[in-house]
Jmol script that loads the backbone (N, CA, C; Angstrom):
load data "model"
ATOM      1  N   MET A   1    -127.019  77.168 -49.752  1.00  0.00           N
ATOM      2  CA  MET A   1    -126.704  76.748 -50.724  1.00  0.00           C
ATOM      3  C   MET A   1    -124.519  76.919 -51.553  1.00  0.00           C
ATOM      4  N   ALA A   2    -124.731  78.238 -51.290  1.00  0.00           N
ATOM      5  CA  ALA A   2    -123.442  79.455 -52.014  1.00  0.00           C
ATOM      6  C   ALA A   2    -122.533  78.149 -50.707  1.00  0.00           C
ATOM      7  N   GLN A   3    -122.410  77.887 -49.034  1.00  0.00           N
ATOM      8  CA  GLN A   3    -121.957  77.795 -48.257  1.00  0.00           C
ATOM      9  C   GLN A   3    -121.299  76.715 -48.879  1.00  0.00           C
ATOM     10  N   ASP A   4    -121.984  76.030 -49.378  1.00  0.00           N
ATOM     11  CA  ASP A   4    -122.627  74.245 -48.906  1.00  0.00           C
ATOM     12  C   ASP A   4    -121.151  73.897 -51.000  1.00  0.00           C
ATOM     13  N   LEU A   5    -121.761  74.604 -51.948  1.00  0.00           N
ATOM     14  CA  LEU A   5    -120.953  74.402 -52.598  1.00  0.00           C
ATOM     15  C   LEU A   5    -119.602  75.260 -52.765  1.00  0.00           C
ATOM     16  N   LEU A   6    -119.068  75.925 -52.458  1.00  0.00           N
ATOM     17  CA  LEU A   6    -117.653  76.518 -51.412  1.00  0.00           C
ATOM     18  C   LEU A   6    -117.227  74.983 -50.605  1.00  0.00           C
ATOM     19  N   ASP A   7    -117.693  74.740 -49.395  1.00  0.00           N
ATOM     20  CA  ASP A   7    -116.930  73.411 -49.369  1.00  0.00           C
ATOM     21  C   ASP A   7    -116.594  72.191 -49.985  1.00  0.00           C
ATOM     22  N   VAL A   8    -117.559  71.865 -51.043  1.00  0.00           N
ATOM     23  CA  VAL A   8    -117.660  71.118 -52.625  1.00  0.00           C
ATOM     24  C   VAL A   8    -116.624  71.282 -53.428  1.00  0.00           C
ATOM     25  N   THR A   9    -115.559  73.500 -53.338  1.00  0.00           N
ATOM     26  CA  THR A   9    -114.592  73.497 -54.069  1.00  0.00           C
ATOM     27  C   THR A   9    -113.487  73.234 -53.409  1.00  0.00           C
ATOM     28  N   PHE A  10    -113.501  73.603 -51.868  1.00  0.00           N
ATOM     29  CA  PHE A  10    -111.991  74.069 -51.481  1.00  0.00           C
ATOM     30  C   PHE A  10    -111.687  72.112 -50.395  1.00  0.00           C
ATOM     31  N   ALA A  11    -113.026  71.640 -50.644  1.00  0.00           N
ATOM     32  CA  ALA A  11    -112.402  69.746 -50.542  1.00  0.00           C
ATOM     33  C   ALA A  11    -112.036  69.242 -51.825  1.00  0.00           C
ATOM     34  N   ALA A  12    -112.401  69.446 -53.025  1.00  0.00           N
ATOM     35  CA  ALA A  12    -111.265  69.048 -54.272  1.00  0.00           C
ATOM     36  C   ALA A  12    -110.383  69.772 -54.962  1.00  0.00           C
ATOM     37  N   LEU A  13    -110.221  70.640 -53.840  1.00  0.00           N
ATOM     38  CA  LEU A  13    -108.937  71.382 -54.477  1.00  0.00           C
ATOM     39  C   LEU A  13    -107.547  71.487 -52.860  1.00  0.00           C
ATOM     40  N   ALA A  14    -108.325  70.504 -52.636  1.00  0.00           N
ATOM     41  CA  ALA A  14    -107.604  70.414 -51.009  1.00  0.00           C
ATOM     42  C   ALA A  14    -106.223  68.601 -51.669  1.00  0.00           C
ATOM     43  N   ASP A  15    -106.656  68.280 -52.322  1.00  0.00           N
ATOM     44  CA  ASP A  15    -105.646  67.408 -53.087  1.00  0.00           C
ATOM     45  C   ASP A  15    -105.037  68.032 -53.971  1.00  0.00           C
ATOM     46  N   PRO A  16    -103.713  67.760 -53.814  1.00  0.00           N
ATOM     47  CA  PRO A  16    -102.866  68.364 -54.630  1.00  0.00           C
ATOM     48  C   PRO A  16    -102.388  67.655 -56.592  1.00  0.00           C
ATOM     49  N   THR A  17    -103.202  66.528 -56.801  1.00  0.00           N
ATOM     50  CA  THR A  17    -103.246  65.930 -58.130  1.00  0.00           C
ATOM     51  C   THR A  17    -104.513  66.411 -58.425  1.00  0.00           C
ATOM     52  N   ARG A  18    -106.052  66.795 -57.684  1.00  0.00           N
ATOM     53  CA  ARG A  18    -106.698  67.541 -58.743  1.00  0.00           C
ATOM     54  C   ARG A  18    -106.717  69.409 -58.552  1.00  0.00           C
ATOM     55  N   ARG A  19    -104.939  69.161 -58.056  1.00  0.00           N
ATOM     56  CA  ARG A  19    -105.255  71.023 -58.424  1.00  0.00           C
ATOM     57  C   ARG A  19    -104.506  70.485 -59.443  1.00  0.00           C
ATOM     58  N   ALA A  20    -103.436  69.368 -59.899  1.00  0.00           N
ATOM     59  CA  ALA A  20    -102.516  69.385 -60.706  1.00  0.00           C
ATOM     60  C   ALA A  20    -103.660  69.216 -61.758  1.00  0.00           C
ATOM     61  N   ILE A  21    -104.581  67.992 -61.905  1.00  0.00           N
ATOM     62  CA  ILE A  21    -105.487  67.811 -63.278  1.00  0.00           C
ATOM     63  C   ILE A  21    -105.799  70.049 -63.776  1.00  0.00           C
ATOM     64  N   LEU A  22    -106.151  70.834 -62.593  1.00  0.00           N
ATOM     65  CA  LEU A  22    -107.338  72.000 -63.009  1.00  0.00           C
ATOM     66  C   LEU A  22    -106.071  72.300 -63.552  1.00  0.00           C
ATOM     67  N   ALA A  23    -104.773  72.521 -63.297  1.00  0.00           N
ATOM     68  CA  ALA A  23    -103.826  73.374 -63.846  1.00  0.00           C
ATOM     69  C   ALA A  23    -103.420  72.762 -65.512  1.00  0.00           C
ATOM     70  N   ARG A  24    -104.092  72.108 -66.117  1.00  0.00           N
ATOM     71  CA  ARG A  24    -103.508  71.384 -66.988  1.00  0.00           C
ATOM     72  C   ARG A  24    -104.710  71.534 -67.639  1.00  0.00           C
ATOM     73  N   LEU A  25    -106.111  71.254 -67.125  1.00  0.00           N
ATOM     74  CA  LEU A  25    -106.947  71.233 -67.549  1.00  0.00           C
ATOM     75  C   LEU A  25    -107.359  73.100 -68.432  1.00  0.00           C
ATOM     76  N   ALA A  26    -106.995  73.627 -67.285  1.00  0.00           N
ATOM     77  CA  ALA A  26    -106.345  75.768 -67.614  1.00  0.00           C
ATOM     78  C   ALA A  26    -105.570  75.953 -68.957  1.00  0.00           C
ATOM     79  N   ARG A  27    -104.457  74.900 -69.183  1.00  0.00           N
ATOM     80  CA  ARG A  27    -104.348  75.103 -71.066  1.00  0.00           C
ATOM     81  C   ARG A  27    -104.912  74.316 -71.856  1.00  0.00           C
ATOM     82  N   GLY A  28    -106.354  74.132 -71.487  1.00  0.00           N
ATOM     83  CA  GLY A  28    -107.391  73.150 -73.000  1.00  0.00           C
ATOM     84  C   GLY A  28    -107.771  71.232 -72.359  1.00  0.00           C
ATOM     85  N   GLU A  29    -108.069  71.457 -73.202  1.00  0.00           N
ATOM     86  CA  GLU A  29    -109.495  70.355 -72.791  1.00  0.00           C
ATOM     87  C   GLU A  29    -108.241  68.997 -72.807  1.00  0.00           C
ATOM     88  N   ALA A  30    -108.464  68.198 -72.537  1.00  0.00           N
ATOM     89  CA  ALA A  30    -107.518  66.948 -72.072  1.00  0.00           C
ATOM     90  C   ALA A  30    -108.424  65.438 -72.117  1.00  0.00           C
ATOM     91  N   THR A  31    -108.096  64.436 -72.199  1.00  0.00           N
ATOM     92  CA  THR A  31    -108.980  62.737 -72.152  1.00  0.00           C
ATOM     93  C   THR A  31    -107.983  62.727 -71.108  1.00  0.00           C
ATOM     94  N   VAL A  32    -108.420  61.473 -70.239  1.00  0.00           N
ATOM     95  CA  VAL A  32    -108.167  60.693 -68.989  1.00  0.00           C
ATOM     96  C   VAL A  32    -106.421  60.211 -69.595  1.00  0.00           C
ATOM     97  N   THR A  33    -106.959  59.321 -70.511  1.00  0.00           N
ATOM     98  CA  THR A  33    -105.269  59.275 -70.581  1.00  0.00           C
ATOM     99  C   THR A  33    -104.633  59.604 -70.666  1.00  0.00           C
ATOM    100  N   GLU A  34    -104.479  61.554 -71.033  1.00  0.00           N
ATOM    101  CA  GLU A  34    -103.960  62.260 -71.276  1.00  0.00           C
ATOM    102  C   GLU A  34    -103.562  62.878 -70.132  1.00  0.00           C
ATOM    103  N   LEU A  35    -104.748  62.820 -69.099  1.00  0.00           N
ATOM    104  CA  LEU A  35    -104.795  63.886 -67.869  1.00  0.00           C
ATOM    105  C   LEU A  35    -103.470  62.604 -67.041  1.00  0.00           C
ATOM    106  N   ALA A  36    -103.256  60.941 -66.973  1.00  0.00           N
ATOM    107  CA  ALA A  36    -102.707  60.379 -65.914  1.00  0.00           C
ATOM    108  C   ALA A  36    -101.433  60.874 -67.142  1.00  0.00           C
ATOM    109  N   GLU A  37    -100.664  60.821 -68.358  1.00  0.00           N
ATOM    110  CA  GLU A  37     -99.656  60.572 -68.541  1.00  0.00           C
ATOM    111  C   GLU A  37     -98.682  61.430 -67.545  1.00  0.00           C
ATOM    112  N   PRO A  38     -98.830  62.525 -66.552  1.00  0.00           N
ATOM    113  CA  PRO A  38     -98.000  62.632 -65.376  1.00  0.00           C
ATOM    114  C   PRO A  38     -97.901  62.323 -64.490  1.00  0.00           C
ATOM    115  N   PHE A  39     -98.745  60.996 -64.109  1.00  0.00           N
ATOM    116  CA  PHE A  39     -98.808  61.047 -62.962  1.00  0.00           C
ATOM    117  C   PHE A  39     -98.795  58.763 -62.963  1.00  0.00           C
ATOM    118  N   ALA A  40     -97.795  58.861 -61.702  1.00  0.00           N
ATOM    119  CA  ALA A  40     -97.538  57.796 -61.468  1.00  0.00           C
ATOM    120  C   ALA A  40     -98.848  56.548 -61.129  1.00  0.00           C
ATOM    121  N   MET A  41     -99.743  56.973 -62.337  1.00  0.00           N
ATOM    122  CA  MET A  41    -101.103  56.251 -60.823  1.00  0.00           C
ATOM    123  C   MET A  41    -101.922  55.630 -62.220  1.00  0.00           C
ATOM    124  N   SER A  42    -103.292  54.545 -62.045  1.00  0.00           N
ATOM    125  CA  SER A  42    -103.281  54.099 -63.298  1.00  0.00           C
ATOM    126  C   SER A  42    -105.292  54.945 -63.491  1.00  0.00           C
ATOM    127  N   GLN A  43    -105.741  54.815 -64.599  1.00  0.00           N
ATOM    128  CA  GLN A  43    -106.305  55.347 -65.635  1.00  0.00           C
ATOM    129  C   GLN A  43    -107.515  56.097 -65.202  1.00  0.00           C
ATOM    130  N   PRO A  44    -107.996  54.878 -64.211  1.00  0.00           N
ATOM    131  CA  PRO A  44    -108.732  54.589 -62.966  1.00  0.00           C
ATOM    132  C   PRO A  44    -108.800  54.819 -61.497  1.00  0.00           C
ATOM    133  N   ALA A  45    -107.481  55.593 -61.503  1.00  0.00           N
ATOM    134  CA  ALA A  45    -106.881  56.778 -59.868  1.00  0.00           C
ATOM    135  C   ALA A  45    -107.453  57.849 -60.756  1.00  0.00           C
ATOM    136  N   ILE A  46    -107.212  57.583 -62.134  1.00  0.00           N
ATOM    137  CA  ILE A  46    -107.280  59.686 -61.867  1.00  0.00           C
ATOM    138  C   ILE A  46    -108.409  59.588 -62.310  1.00  0.00           C
ATOM    139  N   SER A  47    -109.663  59.276 -63.064  1.00  0.00           N
ATOM    140  CA  SER A  47    -110.887  59.179 -62.398  1.00  0.00           C
ATOM    141  C   SER A  47    -111.730  58.962 -61.902  1.00  0.00           C
ATOM    142  N   LYS A  48    -111.504  58.804 -60.553  1.00  0.00           N
ATOM    143  CA  LYS A  48    -111.914  59.017 -59.366  1.00  0.00           C
ATOM    144  C   LYS A  48    -111.504  60.981 -59.133  1.00  0.00           C
ATOM    145  N   HIS A  49    -110.260  60.769 -59.308  1.00  0.00           N
ATOM    146  CA  HIS A  49    -110.376  62.262 -58.884  1.00  0.00           C
ATOM    147  C   HIS A  49    -110.761  62.942 -59.684  1.00  0.00           C
ATOM    148  N   LEU A  50    -111.272  62.282 -61.259  1.00  0.00           N
ATOM    149  CA  LEU A  50    -112.305  63.933 -61.861  1.00  0.00           C
ATOM    150  C   LEU A  50    -113.700  63.574 -61.101  1.00  0.00           C
ATOM    151  N   LYS A  51    -113.614  62.628 -61.201  1.00  0.00           N
ATOM    152  CA  LYS A  51    -115.305  62.427 -60.385  1.00  0.00           C
ATOM    153  C   LYS A  51    -115.298  63.812 -59.346  1.00  0.00           C
ATOM    154  N   VAL A  52    -115.114  63.789 -58.291  1.00  0.00           N
ATOM    155  CA  VAL A  52    -114.415  65.038 -57.134  1.00  0.00           C
ATOM    156  C   VAL A  52    -114.863  66.430 -57.515  1.00  0.00           C
ATOM    157  N   LEU A  53    -113.555  65.845 -58.700  1.00  0.00           N
ATOM    158  CA  LEU A  53    -114.068  68.137 -59.754  1.00  0.00           C
ATOM    159  C   LEU A  53    -115.346  68.074 -60.286  1.00  0.00           C
ATOM    160  N   GLU A  54    -115.723  66.726 -60.308  1.00  0.00           N
ATOM    161  CA  GLU A  54    -116.965  67.021 -61.311  1.00  0.00           C
ATOM    162  C   GLU A  54    -117.658  67.161 -60.444  1.00  0.00           C
ATOM    163  N   ARG A  55    -118.117  66.678 -59.470  1.00  0.00           N
ATOM    164  CA  ARG A  55    -119.133  67.274 -58.204  1.00  0.00           C
ATOM    165  C   ARG A  55    -119.325  68.574 -57.746  1.00  0.00           C
ATOM    166  N   ALA A  56    -117.729  68.555 -58.003  1.00  0.00           N
ATOM    167  CA  ALA A  56    -117.633  69.965 -57.421  1.00  0.00           C
ATOM    168  C   ALA A  56    -117.481  71.581 -58.548  1.00  0.00           C
ATOM    169  N   GLY A  57    -118.558  70.770 -59.587  1.00  0.00           N
ATOM    170  CA  GLY A  57    -118.884  71.818 -60.568  1.00  0.00           C
ATOM    171  C   GLY A  57    -117.305  72.542 -60.886  1.00  0.00           C
ATOM    172  N   LEU A  58    -115.718  71.758 -60.913  1.00  0.00           N
ATOM    173  CA  LEU A  58    -114.891  72.265 -61.654  1.00  0.00           C
ATOM    174  C   LEU A  58    -114.260  71.596 -63.221  1.00  0.00           C
ATOM    175  N   VAL A  59    -115.148  70.728 -63.642  1.00  0.00           N
ATOM    176  CA  VAL A  59    -114.590  69.547 -64.541  1.00  0.00           C
ATOM    177  C   VAL A  59    -116.378  69.227 -65.800  1.00  0.00           C
ATOM    178  N   ALA A  60    -115.701  69.260 -66.393  1.00  0.00           N
ATOM    179  CA  ALA A  60    -117.289  68.736 -67.393  1.00  0.00           C
ATOM    180  C   ALA A  60    -116.563  67.814 -68.282  1.00  0.00           C
ATOM    181  N   ARG A  61    -117.250  67.298 -68.910  1.00  0.00           N
ATOM    182  CA  ARG A  61    -116.671  65.848 -69.644  1.00  0.00           C
ATOM    183  C   ARG A  61    -117.974  66.018 -70.683  1.00  0.00           C
ATOM    184  N   GLY A  62    -117.128  66.451 -71.529  1.00  0.00           N
ATOM    185  CA  GLY A  62    -118.026  66.395 -73.144  1.00  0.00           C
ATOM    186  C   GLY A  62    -118.125  64.121 -74.303  1.00  0.00           C
ATOM    187  N   ARG A  63    -118.096  65.275 -74.895  1.00  0.00           N
ATOM    188  CA  ARG A  63    -118.229  63.758 -76.018  1.00  0.00           C
ATOM    189  C   ARG A  63    -118.115  64.618 -77.884  1.00  0.00           C
ATOM    190  N   ASP A  64    -116.831  64.215 -77.790  1.00  0.00           N
ATOM    191  CA  ASP A  64    -116.287  64.469 -79.464  1.00  0.00           C
ATOM    192  C   ASP A  64    -116.064  63.318 -80.295  1.00  0.00           C
ATOM    193  N   ALA A  65    -117.078  62.580 -81.117  1.00  0.00           N
ATOM    194  CA  ALA A  65    -117.065  61.080 -81.592  1.00  0.00           C
ATOM    195  C   ALA A  65    -115.528  59.818 -81.116  1.00  0.00           C
ATOM    196  N   GLN A  66    -115.363  59.675 -80.494  1.00  0.00           N
ATOM    197  CA  GLN A  66    -115.051  58.107 -79.726  1.00  0.00           C
ATOM    198  C   GLN A  66    -113.530  58.668 -78.336  1.00  0.00           C
ATOM    199  N   ARG A  67    -113.683  60.656 -78.442  1.00  0.00           N
ATOM    200  CA  ARG A  67    -112.936  60.715 -77.125  1.00  0.00           C
ATOM    201  C   ARG A  67    -114.534  60.815 -76.129  1.00  0.00           C
ATOM    202  N   ARG A  68    -113.702  61.556 -75.167  1.00  0.00           N
ATOM    203  CA  ARG A  68    -114.468  62.546 -73.813  1.00  0.00           C
ATOM    204  C   ARG A  68    -113.704  62.990 -73.223  1.00  0.00           C
ATOM    205  N   PRO A  69    -113.200  64.269 -73.671  1.00  0.00           N
ATOM    206  CA  PRO A  69    -112.127  65.204 -73.319  1.00  0.00           C
ATOM    207  C   PRO A  69    -113.285  66.221 -71.837  1.00  0.00           C
ATOM    208  N   CYS A  70    -112.159  66.411 -71.414  1.00  0.00           N
ATOM    209  CA  CYS A  70    -113.058  67.075 -70.155  1.00  0.00           C
ATOM    210  C   CYS A  70    -112.039  67.901 -70.199  1.00  0.00           C
ATOM    211  N   ARG A  71    -112.912  69.345 -69.868  1.00  0.00           N
ATOM    212  CA  ARG A  71    -112.606  70.576 -69.604  1.00  0.00           C
ATOM    213  C   ARG A  71    -112.705  71.763 -68.718  1.00  0.00           C
ATOM    214  N   LEU A  72    -111.617  72.505 -68.020  1.00  0.00           N
ATOM    215  CA  LEU A  72    -111.988  73.227 -67.278  1.00  0.00           C
ATOM    216  C   LEU A  72    -113.531  74.374 -66.208  1.00  0.00           C
ATOM    217  N   VAL A  73    -114.245  74.299 -65.368  1.00  0.00           N
ATOM    218  CA  VAL A  73    -115.607  74.333 -65.389  1.00  0.00           C
ATOM    219  C   VAL A  73    -114.276  75.745 -64.386  1.00  0.00           C
ATOM    220  N   ALA A  74    -114.367  77.311 -65.116  1.00  0.00           N
ATOM    221  CA  ALA A  74    -113.940  77.396 -63.401  1.00  0.00           C
ATOM    222  C   ALA A  74    -115.022  79.678 -62.930  1.00  0.00           C
ATOM    223  N   GLN A  75    -115.923  78.744 -62.652  1.00  0.00           N
ATOM    224  CA  GLN A  75    -116.696  79.711 -62.119  1.00  0.00           C
ATOM    225  C   GLN A  75    -116.821  79.070 -60.093  1.00  0.00           C
ATOM    226  N   PRO A  76    -117.011  77.874 -60.605  1.00  0.00           N
ATOM    227  CA  PRO A  76    -116.223  77.273 -59.211  1.00  0.00           C
ATOM    228  C   PRO A  76    -115.539  77.508 -58.852  1.00  0.00           C
ATOM    229  N   LEU A  77    -113.867  78.371 -58.921  1.00  0.00           N
ATOM    230  CA  LEU A  77    -112.960  79.550 -58.220  1.00  0.00           C
ATOM    231  C   LEU A  77    -112.706  80.023 -58.062  1.00  0.00           C
ATOM    232  N   LYS A  78    -113.721  80.897 -59.071  1.00  0.00           N
ATOM    233  CA  LYS A  78    -114.274  82.547 -59.302  1.00  0.00           C
ATOM    234  C   LYS A  78    -114.430  82.953 -57.440  1.00  0.00           C
ATOM    235  N   ASN A  79    -115.619  81.107 -57.727  1.00  0.00           N
ATOM    236  CA  ASN A  79    -117.258  82.398 -56.455  1.00  0.00           C
ATOM    237  C   ASN A  79    -115.810  81.874 -55.004  1.00  0.00           C
ATOM    238  N   ALA A  80    -114.344  80.559 -55.195  1.00  0.00           N
ATOM    239  CA  ALA A  80    -114.134  80.556 -54.160  1.00  0.00           C
ATOM    240  C   ALA A  80    -112.710  81.631 -54.026  1.00  0.00           C
ATOM    241  N   ASN A  81    -112.500  82.852 -55.251  1.00  0.00           N
ATOM    242  CA  ASN A  81    -111.728  83.754 -55.147  1.00  0.00           C
ATOM    243  C   ASN A  81    -112.004  84.625 -54.192  1.00  0.00           C
ATOM    244  N   GLU A  82    -113.595  85.187 -55.278  1.00  0.00           N
ATOM    245  CA  GLU A  82    -114.431  86.165 -53.944  1.00  0.00           C
ATOM    246  C   GLU A  82    -114.814  86.209 -52.346  1.00  0.00           C
ATOM    247  N   TRP A  83    -114.787  84.637 -52.238  1.00  0.00           N
ATOM    248  CA  TRP A  83    -114.334  84.011 -50.580  1.00  0.00           C
ATOM    249  C   TRP A  83    -113.596  84.912 -50.228  1.00  0.00           C
ATOM    250  N   ILE A  84    -112.288  84.471 -50.764  1.00  0.00           N
ATOM    251  CA  ILE A  84    -111.136  84.541 -50.433  1.00  0.00           C
ATOM    252  C   ILE A  84    -110.808  86.044 -49.795  1.00  0.00           C
ATOM    253  N   GLY A  85    -111.457  86.979 -51.104  1.00  0.00           N
ATOM    254  CA  GLY A  85    -110.229  88.223 -51.613  1.00  0.00           C
ATOM    255  C   GLY A  85    -111.240  89.573 -49.670  1.00  0.00           C
ATOM    256  N   GLY A  86    -112.523  88.168 -49.312  1.00  0.00           N
ATOM    257  CA  GLY A  86    -112.865  89.362 -48.011  1.00  0.00           C
ATOM    258  C   GLY A  86    -111.349  88.722 -46.769  1.00  0.00           C
ATOM    259  N   TYR A  87    -110.496  87.837 -46.903  1.00  0.00           N
ATOM    260  CA  TYR A  87    -109.414  88.409 -45.992  1.00  0.00           C
ATOM    261  C   TYR A  87    -108.500  88.900 -46.448  1.00  0.00           C
ATOM    262  N   ARG A  88    -108.810  88.766 -47.893  1.00  0.00           N
ATOM    263  CA  ARG A  88    -107.266  89.390 -48.813  1.00  0.00           C
ATOM    264  C   ARG A  88    -107.356  91.214 -48.188  1.00  0.00           C
ATOM    265  N   ARG A  89    -108.533  91.724 -47.742  1.00  0.00           N
ATOM    266  CA  ARG A  89    -108.925  93.006 -47.730  1.00  0.00           C
ATOM    267  C   ARG A  89    -108.935  92.889 -46.098  1.00  0.00           C
ATOM    268  N   TYR A  90    -108.928  92.444 -45.018  1.00  0.00           N
ATOM    269  CA  TYR A  90    -108.325  92.076 -43.753  1.00  0.00           C
ATOM    270  C   TYR A  90    -107.187  92.223 -43.632  1.00  0.00           C
ATOM    271  N   TRP A  91    -105.965  91.385 -44.687  1.00  0.00           N
ATOM    272  CA  TRP A  91    -104.600  91.504 -44.740  1.00  0.00           C
ATOM    273  C   TRP A  91    -104.186  92.418 -45.760  1.00  0.00           C
ATOM    274  N   ASP A  92    -104.933  93.283 -46.158  1.00  0.00           N
ATOM    275  CA  ASP A  92    -105.031  94.303 -46.790  1.00  0.00           C
ATOM    276  C   ASP A  92    -104.410  95.656 -45.431  1.00  0.00           C
ATOM    277  N   GLU A  93    -105.520  95.803 -44.570  1.00  0.00           N
ATOM    278  CA  GLU A  93    -106.061  97.725 -43.453  1.00  0.00           C
ATOM    279  C   GLU A  93    -104.648  96.515 -42.614  1.00  0.00           C
ATOM    280  N   ALA A  94    -104.532  95.125 -42.285  1.00  0.00           N
ATOM    281  CA  ALA A  94    -103.613  94.606 -41.197  1.00  0.00           C
ATOM    282  C   ALA A  94    -102.048  95.017 -41.002  1.00  0.00           C
ATOM    283  N   PHE A  95    -102.025  95.279 -42.330  1.00  0.00           N
ATOM    284  CA  PHE A  95    -100.039  95.325 -43.167  1.00  0.00           C
ATOM    285  C   PHE A  95    -100.595  96.652 -42.749  1.00  0.00           C
ATOM    286  N   THR A  96    -101.098  97.834 -43.366  1.00  0.00           N
ATOM    287  CA  THR A  96    -101.690  99.071 -43.435  1.00  0.00           C
ATOM    288  C   THR A  96    -101.671  99.717 -42.797  1.00  0.00           C
ATOM    289  N   GLU A  97    -102.225  98.874 -41.163  1.00  0.00           N
ATOM    290  CA  GLU A  97    -102.145  99.676 -39.733  1.00  0.00           C
ATOM    291  C   GLU A  97    -100.477  99.155 -39.230  1.00  0.00           C
ATOM    292  N   LEU A  98     -99.625  97.584 -39.526  1.00  0.00           N
ATOM    293  CA  LEU A  98     -98.875  97.490 -39.282  1.00  0.00           C
ATOM    294  C   LEU A  98     -97.794  98.310 -39.749  1.00  0.00           C
ATOM    295  N   ASP A  99     -98.086  99.208 -40.789  1.00  0.00           N
ATOM    296  CA  ASP A  99     -96.903 100.269 -41.751  1.00  0.00           C
ATOM    297  C   ASP A  99     -97.114 101.469 -41.018  1.00  0.00           C
ATOM    298  N   LEU A 100     -98.389 101.553 -40.957  1.00  0.00           N
ATOM    299  CA  LEU A 100     -98.086 103.580 -39.751  1.00  0.00           C
ATOM    300  C   LEU A 100     -97.364 102.894 -38.609  1.00  0.00           C
ATOM    301  N   VAL A 101     -97.608 102.060 -37.911  1.00  0.00           N
ATOM    302  CA  VAL A 101     -97.282 101.269 -36.271  1.00  0.00           C
ATOM    303  C   VAL A 101     -95.573 100.972 -36.596  1.00  0.00           C
ATOM    304  N   LEU A 102     -95.020 100.846 -38.001  1.00  0.00           N
ATOM    305  CA  LEU A 102     -93.656 100.130 -37.514  1.00  0.00           C
ATOM    306  C   LEU A 102     -93.410 101.864 -38.378  1.00  0.00           C
ATOM    307  N   GLU A 103     -94.150 102.841 -39.269  1.00  0.00           N
ATOM    308  CA  GLU A 103     -93.376 104.597 -39.638  1.00  0.00           C
ATOM    309  C   GLU A 103     -93.422 105.432 -38.458  1.00  0.00           C
ATOM    310  N   GLY A 104     -93.713 104.747 -37.465  1.00  0.00           N
ATOM    311  CA  GLY A 104     -93.816 106.020 -36.053  1.00  0.00           C
ATOM    312  C   GLY A 104     -92.871 105.611 -35.141  1.00  0.00           C
ATOM    313  N   GLU A 105     -92.837 103.839 -35.374  1.00  0.00           N
ATOM    314  CA  GLU A 105     -91.719 103.435 -34.330  1.00  0.00           C
ATOM    315  C   GLU A 105     -90.000 103.966 -34.688  1.00  0.00           C
ATOM    316  N   ILE A 106     -89.830 103.734 -36.029  1.00  0.00           N
ATOM    317  CA  ILE A 106     -89.104 104.549 -36.856  1.00  0.00           C
ATOM    318  C   ILE A 106     -88.857 106.157 -36.627  1.00  0.00           C
ATOM    319  N   GLN A 107     -89.904 106.882 -36.548  1.00  0.00           N
ATOM    320  CA  GLN A 107     -89.650 108.111 -36.682  1.00  0.00           C
ATOM    321  C   GLN A 107     -88.872 108.771 -34.880  1.00  0.00           C
ATOM    322  N   HIS A 108     -89.412 107.229 -33.766  1.00  0.00           N
ATOM    323  CA  HIS A 108     -89.247 108.002 -32.699  1.00  0.00           C
ATOM    324  C   HIS A 108     -87.664 107.492 -31.960  1.00  0.00           C
ATOM    325  N   SER A 109     -87.423 106.282 -32.550  1.00  0.00           N
ATOM    326  CA  SER A 109     -86.202 105.867 -33.547  1.00  0.00           C
ATOM    327  C   SER A 109     -84.869 107.156 -33.622  1.00  0.00           C
ATOM    328  N   GLU A 110     -85.844 107.302 -34.819  1.00  0.00           N
ATOM    329  CA  GLU A 110     -84.917 108.615 -35.119  1.00  0.00           C
ATOM    330  C   GLU A 110     -84.424 109.892 -35.077  1.00  0.00           C
ATOM    331  N   ARG A 111     -85.803 110.490 -33.520  1.00  0.00           N
ATOM    332  CA  ARG A 111     -86.333 111.574 -33.246  1.00  0.00           C
ATOM    333  C   ARG A 111     -84.520 110.978 -31.229  1.00  0.00           C
ATOM    334  N   ARG A 112     -84.639 109.851 -30.982  1.00  0.00           N
ATOM    335  CA  ARG A 112     -84.215 109.657 -29.840  1.00  0.00           C
ATOM    336  C   ARG A 112     -82.188 109.655 -30.307  1.00  0.00           C
ATOM    337  N   GLY A 113     -82.168 109.053 -31.633  1.00  0.00           N
ATOM    338  CA  GLY A 113     -80.991 109.518 -32.429  1.00  0.00           C
ATOM    339  C   GLY A 113     -80.362 111.398 -31.938  1.00  0.00           C
ATOM    340  N   GLU A 114     -80.927 111.628 -31.914  1.00  0.00           N
ATOM    341  CA  GLU A 114     -80.792 112.682 -32.434  1.00  0.00           C
ATOM    342  C   GLU A 114     -80.821 114.116 -31.155  1.00  0.00           C
ATOM    343  N   THR A 115     -81.083 113.248 -30.363  1.00  0.00           N
ATOM    344  CA  THR A 115     -81.590 113.630 -28.650  1.00  0.00           C
ATOM    345  C   THR A 115     -80.462 112.998 -27.913  1.00  0.00           C
ATOM    346  N   ASP A 116     -79.888 112.128 -28.304  1.00  0.00           N
ATOM    347  CA  ASP A 116     -78.543 111.338 -27.510  1.00  0.00           C
ATOM    348  C   ASP A 116     -76.682 112.560 -28.737  1.00  0.00           C
TER     349      ASP A 116
END
end "model"
wireframe off; spacefill off
backbone 0.3
color backbone group
């Protein structure tokens, strides 16, 4: 189940327009009209992107009188970040090992230079 949610999250994040929408919503609620402003696309096209984001649980729509503001739901992003965190540890360890190898090479090179 958690893997399915992760798949849907990453699929939603794969599109640059949807990432831009999330970036805008990170600054606060916005209507579809407000979200559509910076894009050269129609409101229905923006609505389709919002539906993908809603299915991924990344966006929720409210009701405020005549307005239906959208807001960011950050939990799926937290879950994705935690998954990526496992790979961050892998790379940290790999870079630490590389540092040790390079340090040994530098010391070896310096010793060779001293004996020449």
